[in-house]
ZAVEXBA-109094 format. One record per residue (C-alpha): residue in three letters; chain; y, x, z. Coordinates in nm, 4 decimals, always signed. Example, Ala and Ser with C-alpha at 12.3 -4.5 7.8 and 13.67 -1.06 7.14 Angstrom:
! ZAVEXBA-109094
 code unit    north     east       up
  ALA    A  -0.4500  +1.2300  +0.7800
  SER    A  -0.1060  +1.3670  +0.7140
***
This chain:
! ZAVEXBA-109094
 code unit    north     east       up
  MET    A  -0.5215  +4.0877  -4.4349
  PRO    A  -0.4440  +3.8825  -4.0997
  ALA    A  -0.6096  +4.0751  -3.8235
  VAL    A  -0.8141  +3.7451  -3.7120
  PHE    A  -1.1580  +3.7189  -3.5791
  HIS    A  -1.3240  +3.3447  -3.5923
  ASP    A  -1.6643  +3.2586  -3.5272
  THR    A  -1.8046  +2.8842  -3.3563
  PHE    A  -2.0421  +2.8686  -3.0739
  PRO    A  -2.2138  +2.5744  -2.9463
  ALA    A  -2.0501  +2.3015  -2.7318
  PRO    A  -2.2414  +2.2378  -2.3890
  PRO    A  -2.4324  +1.8693  -2.2675
  ALA    A  -2.1454  +1.6086  -2.2680
  GLU    A  -2.3545  +1.5681  -1.9048
  PHE    A  -2.2870  +1.8618  -1.7277
  ASN    A  -2.2090  +2.0249  -1.4133
  MET    A  -2.1774  +2.4024  -1.4026
  ALA    A  -2.3605  +2.4568  -1.0278
  ALA    A  -2.6900  +2.2939  -1.1603
  TYR    A  -2.6561  +2.4565  -1.5077
  VAL    A  -2.6464  +2.8160  -1.3270
  LEU    A  -2.9648  +2.6986  -1.0833
  GLN    A  -3.1603  +2.5095  -1.3388
  ALA    A  -3.3264  +2.8240  -1.5543
  GLY    A  -3.5191  +3.0796  -1.2832
  LYS    A  -3.8567  +2.9422  -1.1501
  PRO    A  -3.8849  +2.8033  -0.8208
  ASP    A  -4.1102  +3.1013  -0.6856
  ALA    A  -3.9457  +3.3865  -0.8315
  CYS    A  -3.6908  +3.5997  -0.7272
  ALA    A  -3.3835  +3.4984  -0.7533
  LEU    A  -3.1887  +3.7186  -0.5501
  GLN    A  -3.1978  +4.0482  -0.3028
  VAL    A  -2.9393  +4.2136  -0.0426
  VAL    A  -3.0583  +4.5501  -0.0977
  GLY    A  -3.0670  +4.7373  +0.2278
  ASP    A  -3.0159  +4.4842  +0.5369
  GLY    A  -3.3679  +4.4190  +0.5545
  SER    A  -3.3157  +4.0204  +0.5058
  ALA    A  -3.5642  +3.8217  +0.2988
  PRO    A  -3.5297  +3.7851  -0.0817
  TRP    A  -3.4070  +3.4391  -0.1616
  THR    A  -3.6150  +3.2648  -0.4323
  TYR    A  -3.4685  +3.0043  -0.6947
  ALA    A  -3.6294  +2.7303  -0.4882
  ASP    A  -3.4400  +2.9153  -0.1851
  LEU    A  -3.1079  +2.8765  -0.3664
  ARG    A  -3.1561  +2.5267  -0.4768
  GLN    A  -3.2171  +2.3905  -0.1525
  ALA    A  -2.9680  +2.5686  +0.0198
  VAL    A  -2.6566  +2.4878  -0.2385
  ALA    A  -2.8017  +2.1203  -0.2740
  GLY    A  -2.8229  +2.1145  +0.0867
  MET    A  -2.4495  +2.2456  +0.1851
  ALA    A  -2.3019  +2.0441  -0.0803
  ARG    A  -2.4303  +1.7485  +0.1072
  GLY    A  -2.2736  +1.8696  +0.4069
  LEU    A  -1.9611  +1.9056  +0.2487
  ARG    A  -1.9193  +1.5534  +0.1494
  ASP    A  -2.0766  +1.4538  +0.4898
  ALA    A  -1.7306  +1.6460  +0.6280
  GLY    A  -1.5527  +1.4535  +0.4496
  LEU    A  -1.4519  +1.6685  +0.1412
  GLN    A  -1.4562  +1.4497  -0.2211
  PRO    A  -1.4663  +1.5423  -0.5812
  GLY    A  -1.1306  +1.7506  -0.6730
  ASP    A  -1.0278  +1.8415  -0.3281
  ARG    A  -1.0260  +2.1980  -0.2820
  LEU    A  -1.1965  +2.4199  -0.0403
  LEU    A  -0.9767  +2.7606  -0.0085
  LEU    A  -1.2910  +3.0635  +0.0464
  ARG    A  -1.1695  +3.3123  +0.2874
  GLN    A  -1.5306  +3.4347  +0.3591
  GLY    A  -1.6565  +3.8456  +0.4114
  ASN    A  -1.8924  +3.9890  +0.1611
  SER    A  -2.1646  +3.8045  +0.2348
  VAL    A  -2.4317  +3.5507  +0.0540
  ILE    A  -2.2912  +3.2593  +0.2633
  CYS    A  -1.9568  +3.3391  -0.0059
  PRO    A  -2.1458  +3.2187  -0.3336
  LEU    A  -2.3782  +3.0276  -0.1811
  THR    A  -2.0200  +2.7653  -0.0566
  TYR    A  -1.8958  +2.8894  -0.4249
  LEU    A  -2.2113  +2.6862  -0.6069
  ALA    A  -2.2383  +2.4220  -0.3253
  CYS    A  -1.8876  +2.2926  -0.4086
  ILE    A  -1.9103  +2.3076  -0.7560
  TRP    A  -2.2523  +2.1090  -0.7225
  ALA    A  -2.0434  +1.8130  -0.4915
  GLY    A  -1.7382  +1.7910  -0.7435
  ILE    A  -1.5298  +2.0115  -0.5037
  ILE    A  -1.2977  +2.3096  -0.6240
  PRO    A  -1.3924  +2.6275  -0.4961
  VAL    A  -1.0910  +2.8514  -0.4450
  PRO    A  -1.2025  +3.2470  -0.3816
  THR    A  -0.9811  +3.4797  -0.2839
  ALA    A  -0.9502  +3.8608  -0.1920
  ALA    A  -1.0922  +3.8879  +0.2474
  ALA    A  -0.8473  +4.2085  +0.2472
  GLN    A  -0.5193  +3.9724  +0.1840
  THR    A  -0.3122  +3.9107  +0.5032
  SER    A  -0.2306  +3.5826  +0.6597
  ALA    A  +0.1239  +3.5751  +0.4953
  GLU    A  -0.0335  +3.6179  +0.1917
  VAL    A  -0.2797  +3.3879  +0.2421
  ALA    A  -0.0340  +3.1448  +0.3180
  ALA    A  +0.1642  +3.1533  -0.0017
  LEU    A  -0.1831  +3.1051  -0.1761
  ILE    A  -0.2581  +2.7355  +0.0096
  SER    A  +0.0912  +2.6371  -0.0589
  GLN    A  +0.0285  +2.7117  -0.4381
  VAL    A  -0.3051  +2.5083  -0.4256
  THR    A  -0.2893  +2.2844  -0.1465
  PRO    A  -0.6539  +2.2642  -0.0335
  ALA    A  -0.8008  +2.0053  +0.1740
  ALA    A  -0.9945  +2.2648  +0.3829
  ILE    A  -1.1011  +2.6161  +0.5101
  ALA    A  -1.4035  +2.8474  +0.4349
  THR    A  -1.3753  +3.0744  +0.6977
  SER    A  -1.5613  +3.3946  +0.7928
  GLN    A  -1.5086  +3.6164  +1.1137
  GLY    A  -1.2546  +3.8868  +1.0456
  VAL    A  -1.0827  +3.7444  +0.6845
  ALA    A  -0.7520  +3.6621  +0.8123
  VAL    A  -0.6467  +3.2713  +0.8375
  PRO    A  -0.2991  +3.1882  +0.8418
  GLU    A  -0.2274  +2.9174  +1.1354
  THR    A  -0.2833  +2.5822  +0.9589
  ASP    A  -0.3802  +2.2037  +1.0458
  LEU    A  -0.5978  +2.2202  +0.7318
  PRO    A  -1.0019  +2.1617  +0.9072
  LEU    A  -1.1820  +2.5177  +0.9253
  LEU    A  -1.5435  +2.5518  +0.8440
  ASP    A  -1.7079  +2.8643  +0.9564
  ALA    A  -1.9889  +3.0138  +0.8073
  ASP    A  -2.2283  +2.9381  +1.0931
  SER    A  -2.1430  +2.5864  +1.0047
  LEU    A  -2.2510  +2.6127  +0.6758
  ARG    A  -2.5812  +2.7843  +0.7272
  GLN    A  -2.6396  +2.4935  +0.9241
  MET    A  -2.5823  +2.2618  +0.6178
  GLN    A  -2.8392  +2.4459  +0.3842
  ASN    A  -3.1313  +2.2300  +0.5090
  LEU    A  -2.9756  +1.9090  +0.4810
  PRO    A  -3.1316  +1.6252  +0.2075
  PRO    A  -3.0434  +1.7813  -0.1237
  LEU    A  -2.7234  +1.6208  -0.2798
  THR    A  -2.7775  +1.5147  -0.6333
  ALA    A  -2.5129  +1.7602  -0.8465
  GLU    A  -2.2258  +1.5798  -0.9936
  MET    A  -2.2649  +1.5641  -1.3603
  GLY    A  -1.9699  +1.4107  -1.5797
  ASP    A  -1.7206  +1.5752  -1.8634
  PRO    A  -1.7897  +1.9697  -1.9392
  ASN    A  -1.3933  +2.0123  -1.9675
  ARG    A  -1.3163  +1.8611  -1.6129
  PRO    A  -1.1818  +2.1480  -1.3565
  ALA    A  -1.4550  +2.2862  -1.1700
  TYR    A  -1.2752  +2.6377  -1.0027
  ILE    A  -0.9430  +2.8171  -0.9302
  VAL    A  -0.9329  +3.1762  -0.9377
  PHE    A  -0.6326  +3.4182  -0.9086
  THR    A  -0.4697  +3.6738  -1.0770
  SER    A  -0.4926  +4.0373  -0.9690
  GLY    A  -0.0983  +3.9881  -0.9008
  SER    A  -0.0441  +4.3244  -1.1852
  GLY    A  +0.2033  +4.0860  -1.3491
  GLY    A  +0.3732  +4.1016  -0.9842
  LYS    A  +0.2697  +3.7567  -0.8521
  SER    A  -0.0620  +3.6330  -0.8179
  ARG    A  -0.1307  +3.2884  -1.0214
  PRO    A  -0.3833  +3.0223  -0.9699
  VAL    A  -0.6450  +2.9812  -1.2768
  CYS    A  -0.8092  +2.6695  -1.2947
  HIS    A  -1.1609  +2.7001  -1.5355
  ALA    A  -1.3318  +2.4037  -1.6275
  HIS    A  -1.7405  +2.3186  -1.5820
  ARG    A  -1.7705  +2.4787  -1.9485
  ALA    A  -1.6509  +2.8482  -1.8334
  VAL    A  -2.0182  +2.9366  -1.7662
  TRP    A  -2.1583  +2.8028  -2.0453
  ALA    A  -1.9479  +2.9868  -2.2168
  ARG    A  -2.0767  +3.3164  -2.0401
  GLN    A  -2.3642  +3.2887  -2.2296
  MET    A  -2.1132  +3.4690  -2.5026
  MET    A  -2.1482  +3.8135  -2.2778
  TRP    A  -2.5730  +3.7875  -2.2468
  ASP    A  -2.5862  +3.9754  -2.6306
  GLY    A  -2.2195  +4.0423  -2.6523
  TRP    A  -2.2069  +4.3110  -2.3545
  TYR    A  -2.5188  +4.3145  -2.1523
  GLY    A  -2.8676  +4.2705  -2.3613
  LEU    A  -2.8951  +4.0741  -2.0599
  ARG    A  -3.2798  +3.9097  -2.0234
  ALA    A  -3.4594  +3.7077  -1.8309
  ASP    A  -3.6953  +3.9971  -1.6965
  ASP    A  -3.4036  +4.1709  -1.5976
  ARG    A  -3.3392  +4.3126  -1.2321
  LEU    A  -2.9475  +4.3035  -1.2378
  MET    A  -2.7590  +4.5242  -0.9566
  HIS    A  -2.3840  +4.4575  -0.9253
  ALA    A  -2.2567  +4.7335  -0.7007
  GLY    A  -1.9581  +4.4832  -0.5777
  ALA    A  -1.8895  +4.2720  -0.3043
  PHE    A  -2.0308  +3.9092  -0.2707
  ASN    A  -1.7027  +3.7736  -0.2588
  TRP    A  -1.5098  +3.9472  -0.5947
  THR    A  -1.4896  +3.7455  -0.8707
  TYR    A  -1.6466  +3.9938  -1.0847
  THR    A  -1.9689  +4.0495  -0.9199
  MET    A  -1.9516  +3.6535  -0.8553
  GLY    A  -1.9583  +3.6228  -1.2519
  THR    A  -2.1466  +3.9139  -1.3738
  GLY    A  -2.3997  +4.0049  -1.0559
  LEU    A  -2.4937  +3.6466  -0.9859
  MET    A  -2.4066  +3.3864  -1.2094
  ASP    A  -2.4862  +3.5677  -1.5409
  PRO    A  -2.8385  +3.6951  -1.4469
  TRP    A  -2.9258  +3.3856  -1.2555
  ALA    A  -2.8002  +3.1666  -1.5513
  ILE    A  -3.1102  +3.3020  -1.7409
  GLY    A  -3.3835  +3.2922  -1.4832
  ALA    A  -3.2645  +3.6860  -1.3560
  THR    A  -3.3331  +3.8545  -1.0448
  ALA    A  -2.9477  +3.9770  -0.8973
  LEU    A  -2.9678  +4.3214  -0.6560
  ILE    A  -2.6618  +4.3050  -0.4544
  PRO    A  -2.6127  +4.6371  -0.2420
  ALA    A  -2.5859  +4.5393  +0.1409
  GLU    A  -2.2388  +4.5227  +0.3072
  GLY    A  -2.1184  +4.8746  +0.3999
  THR    A  -2.3808  +5.0703  +0.1699
  LYS    A  -2.2212  +5.4274  +0.0543
  ALA    A  -2.1988  +5.4973  -0.3296
  LYS    A  -2.3691  +5.8009  -0.2943
  ASP    A  -2.6829  +5.6353  -0.2137
  LEU    A  -2.6451  +5.3668  -0.4636
  PRO    A  -2.8836  +5.6017  -0.7321
  ALA    A  -3.1744  +5.5885  -0.5311
  MET    A  -3.1591  +5.2236  -0.4989
  ILE    A  -3.1314  +5.2050  -0.8781
  ALA    A  -3.4649  +5.3556  -0.8929
  ALA    A  -3.6498  +5.2202  -0.6188
  HIS    A  -3.6014  +4.8596  -0.7075
  ASN    A  -3.6457  +4.9295  -1.0535
  VAL    A  -3.2981  +4.8045  -1.1468
  THR    A  -3.2384  +4.7655  -1.5625
  ILE    A  -2.8808  +4.6697  -1.5696
  PHE    A  -2.6446  +4.8355  -1.3390
  ALA    A  -2.2401  +4.7200  -1.2845
  ALA    A  -1.9773  +4.8601  -1.1184
  ALA    A  -1.6381  +4.9328  -1.1419
  PRO    A  -1.5399  +5.2511  -1.3219
  GLY    A  -1.4390  +5.4024  -0.9819
  VAL    A  -1.7971  +5.2946  -0.8343
  TYR    A  -1.9658  +5.5564  -1.0901
  ARG    A  -1.7313  +5.8194  -1.0478
  GLN    A  -1.8022  +5.8257  -0.6805
  MET    A  -2.2047  +5.7857  -0.7172
  LEU    A  -2.1884  +6.1212  -0.9428
  ARG    A  -2.0591  +6.3282  -0.6458
  GLY    A  -2.4586  +6.3740  -0.5532
  PRO    A  -2.7772  +6.3887  -0.7032
  THR    A  -2.8955  +6.1397  -0.9272
  PRO    A  -3.2946  +6.0701  -0.9193
  PRO    A  -3.4813  +5.9732  -1.2390
  LEU    A  -3.3854  +5.6060  -1.2809
  ARG    A  -3.7006  +5.5223  -1.5509
  LYS    A  -3.5936  +5.1274  -1.5568
  LEU    A  -3.2412  +5.1628  -1.6249
  ARG    A  -3.1528  +5.0639  -1.9380
  HIS    A  -2.7800  +5.1008  -1.9612
  GLY    A  -2.4558  +5.0483  -1.7317
  LEU    A  -2.1512  +4.7901  -1.7077
  SER    A  -1.8465  +4.8475  -1.6500
  ALA    A  -1.4742  +4.6690  -1.6658
  GLY    A  -1.1771  +4.6520  -1.4974
  GLU    A  -1.0055  +4.8967  -1.6056
  ALA    A  -1.0985  +5.2223  -1.8746
  LEU    A  -1.3874  +5.4398  -1.7484
  PRO    A  -1.2555  +5.8012  -1.7717
  HIS    A  -1.4019  +6.0187  -2.0578
  ILE    A  -1.5301  +6.2641  -1.7864
  THR    A  -1.6850  +6.0207  -1.6113
  ARG    A  -1.8851  +5.8544  -1.9071
  ALA    A  -2.0288  +6.1803  -1.9735
  ALA    A  -2.1194  +6.2740  -1.6527
  TRP    A  -2.3160  +5.9401  -1.6218
  ILE    A  -2.4963  +6.0012  -1.9498
  LYS    A  -2.6018  +6.3356  -1.8543
  ALA    A  -2.7121  +6.2558  -1.5570
  THR    A  -2.9020  +5.9525  -1.6250
  GLY    A  -2.9503  +5.9676  -1.9856
  THR    A  -2.7994  +5.5711  -2.0453
  ALA    A  -2.4766  +5.4842  -2.2034
  VAL    A  -2.2419  +5.2298  -2.0468
  HIS    A  -2.0482  +4.9794  -2.2041
  GLU    A  -1.7582  +4.7993  -2.0834
  ALA    A  -1.5493  +4.5156  -2.1770
  LEU    A  -1.1944  +4.3871  -2.1640
  GLY    A  -1.1194  +4.0700  -2.0199
  MET    A  -0.8860  +3.8600  -1.7801
  SER    A  -0.9069  +3.6436  -1.5225
  GLU    A  -0.7579  +3.3715  -1.7999
  CYS    A  -1.1034  +3.3717  -1.9789
  SER    A  -1.3125  +3.6707  -1.8159
  THR    A  -1.4313  +3.9434  -2.0944
  TYR    A  -1.3934  +3.8956  -2.5082
  ILE    A  -1.4131  +4.1965  -2.6293
  SER    A  -1.7339  +4.4534  -2.5342
  GLY    A  -1.9638  +4.6894  -2.6973
  SER    A  -2.2936  +4.6328  -2.6203
  PRO    A  -2.6757  +4.8026  -2.6635
  THR    A  -2.6550  +4.6133  -2.9988
  ARG    A  -2.3147  +4.7186  -3.1073
  PRO    A  -2.1383  +4.9847  -2.8954
  ALA    A  -1.8184  +5.0449  -2.8988
  ALA    A  -1.6441  +5.2997  -3.1457
  PRO    A  -1.5118  +5.6083  -3.0152
  GLY    A  -1.1642  +5.5427  -2.8697
  THR    A  -1.2076  +5.1323  -2.9172
  ALA    A  -1.2828  +4.8686  -2.6501
  GLY    A  -1.5460  +4.6522  -2.8771
  TYR    A  -1.6167  +4.3788  -3.0610
  PRO    A  -1.5205  +4.0357  -3.0010
  GLN    A  -1.8233  +3.9088  -2.8824
  ALA    A  -2.0140  +3.6157  -3.1031
  GLY    A  -1.8466  +3.2789  -3.1261
  ARG    A  -1.4881  +3.4041  -3.0095
  HIS    A  -1.1637  +3.3028  -3.1954
  ILE    A  -0.9381  +3.5443  -3.1695
  SER    A  -0.6348  +3.7058  -3.3208
  VAL    A  -0.3862  +3.9976  -3.2513
  ARG    A  -0.0222  +3.8317  -3.3447
  ALA    A  +0.3449  +3.8948  -3.3176
  GLU    A  +0.6243  +3.6689  -3.3277
  GLY    A  +0.3818  +3.3937  -3.3773
  THR    A  +0.2151  +3.5036  -3.6557
  ALA    A  -0.0700  +3.7289  -3.7087
  VAL    A  -0.0402  +4.0820  -3.8173
  ASP    A  -0.1990  +4.2519  -4.0416
  TYR    A  -0.5380  +4.4907  -3.9336
  ASN    A  -0.4805  +4.7916  -3.7671
  THR    A  -0.0978  +4.6831  -3.7021
  PRO    A  -0.0131  +4.6354  -3.2713
  GLY    A  +0.0167  +4.3211  -3.1841
  GLU    A  -0.0521  +4.1481  -2.8971
  LEU    A  -0.4072  +4.0318  -2.8578
  CYS    A  -0.4629  +3.6352  -2.8529
  LEU    A  -0.7008  +3.3872  -2.8204
  HIS    A  -0.6988  +3.0172  -2.9659
  ALA    A  -0.7063  +2.7359  -2.7689
  SER    A  -1.0455  +2.6006  -2.8648
  GLU    A  -1.1700  +2.9536  -2.7183
  PRO    A  -1.4796  +2.7714  -2.4946
  GLY    A  -1.4304  +2.9998  -2.2084
  LEU    A  -1.0237  +3.0261  -2.2007
  MET    A  -0.8722  +2.8450  -1.8893
  LEU    A  -0.7479  +2.5187  -1.8518
  GLY    A  -0.4479  +2.6079  -1.7438
  TYR    A  -0.2537  +2.7504  -1.4290
  TRP    A  -0.2641  +2.5411  -1.1791
  GLU    A  -0.0021  +2.3436  -1.0341
  PRO    A  +0.0095  +2.1644  -0.6827
  ASP    A  +0.1240  +1.8552  -0.7728
  THR    A  -0.0041  +1.7919  -1.0981
  GLY    A  -0.3474  +2.0180  -1.1356
  PRO    A  -0.3797  +2.2561  -1.4482
  ALA    A  -0.0949  +2.3007  -1.6488
  LEU    A  -0.2238  +2.3165  -2.0009
  PHE    A  -0.0469  +2.5649  -2.2215
  GLY    A  +0.0960  +2.3578  -2.5535
  THR    A  +0.0065  +2.6118  -2.7853
  ALA    A  -0.2549  +2.6838  -3.0423
  TRP    A  -0.2668  +3.0445  -2.9664
  PHE    A  -0.2656  +3.1691  -2.5633
  GLY    A  -0.1121  +3.5728  -2.5102
  THR    A  -0.3132  +3.7723  -2.3143
  GLY    A  -0.0211  +4.0377  -2.2562
  ASP    A  -0.2788  +4.2948  -2.3842
  TYR    A  -0.1642  +4.5161  -2.7038
  VAL    A  -0.3825  +4.6073  -2.9210
  THR    A  -0.5206  +4.7008  -3.3083
  MET    A  -0.8043  +4.5395  -3.4873
  GLY    A  -0.9673  +4.7870  -3.7520
  ARG    A  -1.1422  +4.5975  -4.0741
  ASP    A  -1.4631  +4.6056  -3.8880
  GLY    A  -1.2917  +4.3782  -3.5840
  ALA    A  -1.2984  +4.6827  -3.3295
  ILE    A  -1.0326  +4.6666  -3.0939
  THR    A  -0.7930  +4.9390  -3.0150
  TYR    A  -0.6500  +4.8969  -2.6747
  LEU    A  -0.3228  +5.0185  -2.6303
  GLY    A  -0.1873  +4.8607  -2.2535
  ARG    A  -0.0706  +4.5527  -2.0830
  ARG    A  +0.2239  +4.4642  -2.2783
  ASP    A  +0.4596  +4.5390  -1.9876
  ASP    A  +0.3190  +4.9174  -1.9482
  MET    A  +0.4077  +4.9292  -2.2928
  MET    A  +0.6497  +5.3041  -2.2461
  ASN    A  +0.9213  +5.3561  -2.4652
  ALA    A  +1.0201  +5.6976  -2.5230
  GLY    A  +1.3152  +5.8330  -2.7552
  GLY    A  +1.2734  +5.4932  -2.9481
  PHE    A  +0.8940  +5.5365  -2.9839
  ARG    A  +0.6726  +5.2763  -2.8161
  VAL    A  +0.3744  +5.4557  -2.6572
  SER    A  +0.0728  +5.3416  -2.5565
  PRO    A  -0.0308  +5.4885  -2.1527
  LEU    A  -0.4169  +5.4561  -2.2720
  GLU    A  -0.3190  +5.7654  -2.5941
  VAL    A  -0.1431  +6.0056  -2.3453
  GLU    A  -0.4027  +5.9057  -2.0407
  THR    A  -0.6960  +6.0177  -2.2763
  LYS    A  -0.5440  +6.3313  -2.3931
  LEU    A  -0.4667  +6.4621  -2.0805
  ALA    A  -0.7953  +6.3389  -1.8384
  LEU    A  -0.9847  +6.6003  -2.0839
  THR    A  -0.7567  +6.9053  -1.8668
  PRO    A  -1.0270  +7.1323  -1.7238
  GLY    A  -0.9942  +7.0176  -1.3289
  VAL    A  -0.7764  +6.6535  -1.3633
  SER    A  -1.0340  +6.3644  -1.2501
  GLU    A  -0.7916  +6.0809  -1.2821
  VAL    A  -0.4789  +6.0546  -1.5046
  ALA    A  -0.1923  +5.7790  -1.5208
  ALA    A  +0.0956  +5.7724  -1.7070
  CYS    A  +0.4237  +5.5330  -1.7118
  GLU    A  +0.7665  +5.4329  -1.7761
  VAL    A  +1.0365  +5.6188  -1.5246
  ARG    A  +1.3655  +5.5353  -1.5913
  LEU    A  +1.6286  +5.8248  -1.4613
  HIS    A  +1.9668  +5.6223  -1.5823
  GLU    A  +2.0750  +5.3063  -1.7494
  ASP    A  +2.0231  +5.4326  -2.0978
  THR    A  +1.7346  +5.7381  -2.0388
  SER    A  +1.3924  +5.6777  -1.9836
  VAL    A  +1.0811  +5.9078  -1.9352
  ILE    A  +0.7576  +5.9522  -1.9108
  ALA    A  +0.5560  +6.0486  -1.5570
  LEU    A  +0.2199  +6.1378  -1.5392
  PHE    A  +0.0226  +6.1166  -1.1712
  HIS    A  -0.2888  +6.3398  -1.1715
  VAL    A  -0.5559  +6.3827  -0.9449
  GLY    A  -0.6472  +6.6902  -0.9391
  GLY    A  -0.6088  +6.9986  -1.2000
  GLN    A  -0.2650  +7.2483  -1.2669
  GLU    A  +0.0434  +7.0730  -1.3578
  ASP    A  +0.0688  +7.4276  -1.5903
  ASP    A  -0.2651  +7.3461  -1.7392
  ILE    A  -0.1978  +6.9631  -1.8242
  ARG    A  +0.1108  +7.0558  -1.9852
  ASP    A  -0.0520  +7.3049  -2.2588
  MET    A  -0.2795  +7.0195  -2.3147
  ALA    A  +0.0216  +6.7231  -2.3829
  GLN    A  +0.2135  +7.0413  -2.6228
  THR    A  -0.1624  +7.0874  -2.8277
  HIS    A  -0.2305  +6.7376  -2.8312
  LEU    A  +0.0668  +6.5315  -2.8225
  ALA    A  +0.4098  +6.4727  -3.0309
  ARG    A  +0.7041  +6.5616  -2.7935
  TYR    A  +0.8394  +6.2466  -2.7608
  LYS    A  +0.4847  +6.1318  -2.5776
  GLN    A  +0.4513  +6.4481  -2.3477
  PRO    A  +0.5135  +6.3536  -1.9855
  ARG    A  +0.8548  +6.5059  -1.8328
  LEU    A  +0.7552  +6.4095  -1.4975
  TYR    A  +0.4168  +6.5233  -1.3048
  PHE    A  +0.3295  +6.4093  -1.0038
  ALA    A  -0.0080  +6.5453  -0.8153
  CYS    A  -0.1563  +6.2686  -0.5861
  GLY    A  -0.4766  +6.2289  -0.3753
  THR    A  -0.5246  +5.8993  -0.5749
  LEU    A  -0.3919  +5.6820  -0.7881
  LEU    A  -0.2577  +5.3603  -0.6583
  ARG    A  -0.4674  +5.0357  -0.7176
  ASN    A  -0.4866  +4.6509  -0.6038
  ALA    A  -0.6127  +4.4524  -0.4104
  ASN    A  -0.8783  +4.4017  -0.7300
  GLY    A  -0.9169  +4.7903  -0.7571
  LYS    A  -0.7424  +4.7890  -1.0745
  LEU    A  -0.4424  +5.0699  -1.1315
  ASN    A  -0.1146  +4.9315  -1.0143
  ARG    A  +0.1359  +5.1255  -1.2564
  ARG    A  +0.4266  +4.8913  -1.1061
  ALA    A  +0.3527  +5.0753  -0.7663
  LEU    A  +0.3528  +5.3876  -0.9770
  ARG    A  +0.6488  +5.3157  -1.1559
  THR    A  +0.8115  +5.2296  -0.8285
  GLU    A  +0.7015  +5.5419  -0.6635
  ALA    A  +0.8214  +5.8025  -0.9227
  GLU    A  +1.1524  +5.6692  -0.9507
  ALA    A  +1.1694  +5.6338  -0.5499
  ALA    A  +1.1084  +6.0377  -0.5972
  VAL    A  +1.3611  +6.0892  -0.8806
  LEU    A  +1.5719  +5.9540  -0.6373
  ALA    A  +1.5480  +6.1646  -0.3659
  SER    A  +1.5409  +6.4970  -0.5752
  GLY    A  +1.7648  +6.5107  -0.8425
  VAL    A  +1.4928  +6.5227  -1.0602
  ALA    A  +1.6581  +6.2827  -1.2902
  LYS    A  +1.9297  +6.5464  -1.3524
  ARG    A  +1.7078  +6.8607  -1.3992
  SER    A  +1.5424  +6.6060  -1.6680
  ARG    A  +1.8001  +6.5288  -1.8536
  VAL    A  +1.9392  +6.8930  -1.9146
  ASP    A  +1.4961  +6.9648  -2.0075
  ASP    A  +1.5666  +6.6996  -2.2457
  GLU    A  +1.8472  +6.8234  -2.3979
  ARG    A  +1.7262  +7.1708  -2.4367
  GLY    A  +1.3953  +7.0496  -2.5662
***
């Protein structure tokens, strides 16, 4: 049987605006947003709608027109999501970027999306440019302008651009349609278990796309309350905030969960569950969270090009060892060489071109989004699909390791060796020793190499066992907090060249 999941999802209204949709569900006087820990007053839905529609008028008065791009170089403050929604409300295309990027990196992004202007914040790098700059104070002054009527239109027209994490070596501009937010409804049941009476806290920064979607757009679209910790909040202080503010759903990256658990955890009586995405939550962290809070953490698999589409949920938790199930409404297949593979057979996870949450295409400076001309979009994720639809994640296609002619998933190696006593994090990657020789290397935080070797010998076939071990204080990650296997591989190969490990490893292979 071919590994295909096909479900349908209702189309959005013919006249649609993403920002207007996001802000239409909440009651005017209901709490839409509270920045926890900075002493500021909560934002009601009426406050948000006025600020967004007023800023939309201000942006149009500043000369920006529908279809223009506005590059967002903004810090971790409310002005970032307000600017983002104001652009979309006015038909302008916002392009949020990571605040940590350098001027040189931003200059490269500018050449890719050719913005008409840049929204700036103090302390966030902007290259020398002739483009108009809109600072945070100017944008705040726009909030009380007479509201602009939302720019309605085809839900398939461009709404916003986000950049990929760059894990493939280069960050690419992904253009999404207005319909993308409509498709996020599939996550409400398929991942969050989201309700209108929820108080959802996201531990990320306002200018991070994970926070923007899961922490703000989704709770607002259903009329719930979004809670964001103030800039500078320490992870150790988050459990007390969750308890004090009656948080019902908590979302964060895996690293935040790990840091939170280093201190005491008060009773979290209102919390139903946690959410995690970006990379796999380590088994040891999950077990510690369940023990400390009595609640589950539901994970999701996705990408910039389609947000999340595979997940566990409160009503259907992911089976052990799997990433979860396709969300209702998705059209997904596991494929190799142009055709669907059988169940339980490795292949590339692919999304059908009709998938409502899928991007329009990668933005081209002269033509706009370049539409992909095939029926299926390859995600680059290597997986298997069980007969019940459960997806087992094997790793990124480029991260798959070759050991003695066998393809080995780094996730398989990491899952086993992360159970070694004293080990808090591990990462496996393929390292080339010679033109004709590659081995598996393991980076580990904590633990003893001999103990990890023993664990490998007990639980992994010989060809799956690492030959090189590198103890480190932290694992290398990119600007979005994702594990950077490319950088780890480079570091390991440099260490091999510097120490002569290659020669010793070849001898070890010959003896083994």
